[in-house]
N, C-alpha and C positions, 0 to 999 in steps of 0.2 A: 504494499500500500504506499502511495506517495504522501509523504508526511507535507505538513504546511510550508515549511522552509523550502522544499524542492519545489512545491507549486510556486511560491513567491519567487524563487530564481527563475523559473521558467517563464512566468509573467514579465518580469524585468528584462530577460534576454529578449523576449518578443518585442517588449517596447524599443529595445536598442534598435532591433532589426525593423521596425516601422519606421523609427525616426531615421534610419538609413535609407530606406526606400523614397520617403518624402523628400530629404535633401538631396538624395542624388537626382531624383527626378526634376526637382527646382533648378539644380546646376546644369543637367541636361538641357533642359528647355530653355534655360536662359542662354548658354552658349550656343545653340542651335537656332533660337528663335523660333522653334516650334510650338505653334499655338500662340494665341493672342495674349493670354493672360498668364502672368508669372505668379511665382509663389506657391504656397499649398494648394490654393484653389485650381492652380493651371495644372499642379502634379495630380489633383484628385481628378480633374476633368480628363487629362490623359488617361489615367487608369479606368476612368468610367467606360470610355471607347474601347479600351484595350481587351481580349480574350481574358476569360475569367475575373474581369475587372471588379464584377461586385462582390466576389467571396473575397477578394484582396483587401477590398475596401474595408469591408467587415473587420478583417484580421487587421488592419491597420488602425481603425478605431479603436480596438480592444487593446491592442499594443500600446498606442499612445495614451490611453486612458491609464493603464498600468504604469507606464512611465510617469505619468502626472502624478500617481499615488507615491512611486517610489521616491520622487523629488519632495513631495510633501512630507513623507515621512523623515526625510532627513532635515527638513526645516522643523517640524515638530518634535520628534524623537532622537533626533541626532545619531541615526542609525550607521552613518560612514564616520562617526567619530570625529567632528571637526571642533569639538568642544565650544565652550561658552565665552571665551576671549573675542576680543575685537574682530581678529582674522577669522575665528570660527564663526563667528556670528555672520559675518560677511559673505561668508559661501554659504550659509544656511538662508540666509534673507535671497540670495540669488538664486537657490534652488527652489524657494518659494514661488520666486518670479516665473522660474521655469516651469514649475507645475502649472499655475495658471494659464501660461502659454500653451501648454499642451494639451489641458483640457479643452480649450478653443479648437485645437487642432483635432481632436478625439470627435468632437461634437461636429465640426464640417466635414470630416471623413464619414461619419456616419449617415450625415444628411446626404451626402453625395452617393452613398450606396444604397440610402433606402427610398430617394426621391430623385427628381430631375434638376438639371444644373440650375436652372432659376431660383429653386426653393434653398440652394446651398451656397448661392453666390449673391454679391451685391451689397454693397454697404452695411453689411454686419457691424464691422468695426466702428463705422461712424453712428449709427444706430445705438450701439451699446454706449459709445462714449456721450452721445447726446442725452440719452436718457439719465446717464451718470450725471453729467453737469447739471440736469433739473433740479437736482438736490444741493441744499447749501453746503455739504461736506464734500460733494461730487469733485469740484476743481481740486481740492486737497488730495483727495484720493487718487485722481488721475496723475496728479503730479507726482505723488509717491511712487504710482506705478511705473512711471517713467524714469526715476530714480533706481528702482528696483531693476530695470532693463540696463540702464548705465553700470550698475555693479556687477550684473551677469555680464556685460560687454567687457568692463575692467579685468574680470576673472578670466573671461575667454583669452582676452590678450594677453595676459599673464601667463595662462597655460601654452599659448603659443610661443611663448619666448623660453619657458623653462621647462615645457614637455611634462608639468607635473602629473598630468593626466594618467601618464605611463605606470605611476605607482599602484594604480587601481586596474592595470592590466596584466594578466598572467604573464611569467617569465618565459613561457615557451611561445609567445606571440612573434610572427614575423618582424625581422627587422624595419620594414618599409612601413609598419604601422605609425610609428612615432614621427617621420616627416609627412606623412599624408595627415596624421592628426594635427601637427603643427598649422599646416596651410588651411586646415579646416576650421580649428578655432581662432586663426587669424580673421577668417571671411565672416564666420558669425560676429565676432568682435566688430566689425564695420557697421554690418546690416543691425546689430541691437544698439548701437551708438545712434543710429540714424531714427530707429524706432523711439528710444527713450527719450531722444530731444524733441520729436514729434510731441509726445505725451506730455512733457513739461510746458511746451510751448501752448500746447491747448488748454492745460489745466491751471497753470500759475502765471502764464504771461499774455492770457486773454487773446491769443493769437488766433487767426481765422484759417491758418494752414491747417490742411487736412493731416488727420491723425494718420501716420503710415503703419501699413500692416508689413510683414515680412515680403510680399509679393511688390509693395509700393517702395519698401527699402530697397529691394533690388532694381527696380524699374528707375528710380531716382538716379541711379548711377549709370544708365544708358549712355549719356552723354559726355562721360568721363573718359572714354577711350579704354586705355590698358587697364585702368581700374576696374571697370565694368568687367574686363574679362577675367581679370585676376579673381575678383569676388566671386564670380559664377563659377570658376574653375575650382576655387576653394570651397564653396558649398557642395558641388560634386565630390570632391575629395572627403569631406566631411561626412558625406552618405555613404562612402566607400569605409572608412573609418568605423563609422558607426556598425557597419555590417560585421567588420572584423571584432568589434567591441561585443557585438551580440554573444559572439563565442568565446572571446578570451576575457570577458570582463569578471572582475572578483566581485561577487554578488555577496553582500552581509548575509550571515547566517542568523535568520529570525527567531531559530529556535533556542538560541542561547538567551539566558536571562539578562546578561548585561548588554546586550545589542551591540557589543564590541567587534567589528570584524577585523581581519587579519588582513593588511594590506603590505604590499611589498615596500 
């Protein structure tokens, strides 16, 4: 009989695999200009039209939701042992922001799998932000969410430089995982800065600039020449990295009472 820890590990690995498929398609579509829509919606749209697209989308929705839970557990229960000092809390807050982002991705994947394209696309981020801004505390929360994305961007950029993500990858992983991971984390840092800044502008600076989704962030770089290509290629490599990590990631053993994983 499979115990809860093994079930948890399997779901987490499915989550990394789903993340890999989404980011890989985002990078591929951006580089090839295949399809008009960039970002997760473009990736899900492509999957919707692909053979066996519906079951893949359902699996992606489950995987992305599992990944979100994994990151939320890191924030709430510190299952990856980051601690409660300033540095540790920075990582955990970043994981909390990542959890929210992947909940949204999971919901979008489910809607693409369950319904037509029109029900899953178009203005969802703007509508959600508009609803939030209608409350008195809305602008504060929107700005704080932007800060969360900037924290994630900082952590991603730091990982790109230090390759600290390798501490949570098994020692028998192929050597190419590290350079691919560096490039992928750098690309994610770039797009998260754009997303975070757009949220801060809308929430705290009363700017009328549109809140940027992942697809908007990629599209906003389209006129930047080589930078667009580098970011798109980096997102593709992050997808490949995530697929490797789905197999080689060291996942915490939740059956232990202390919830303290053993990392390299």
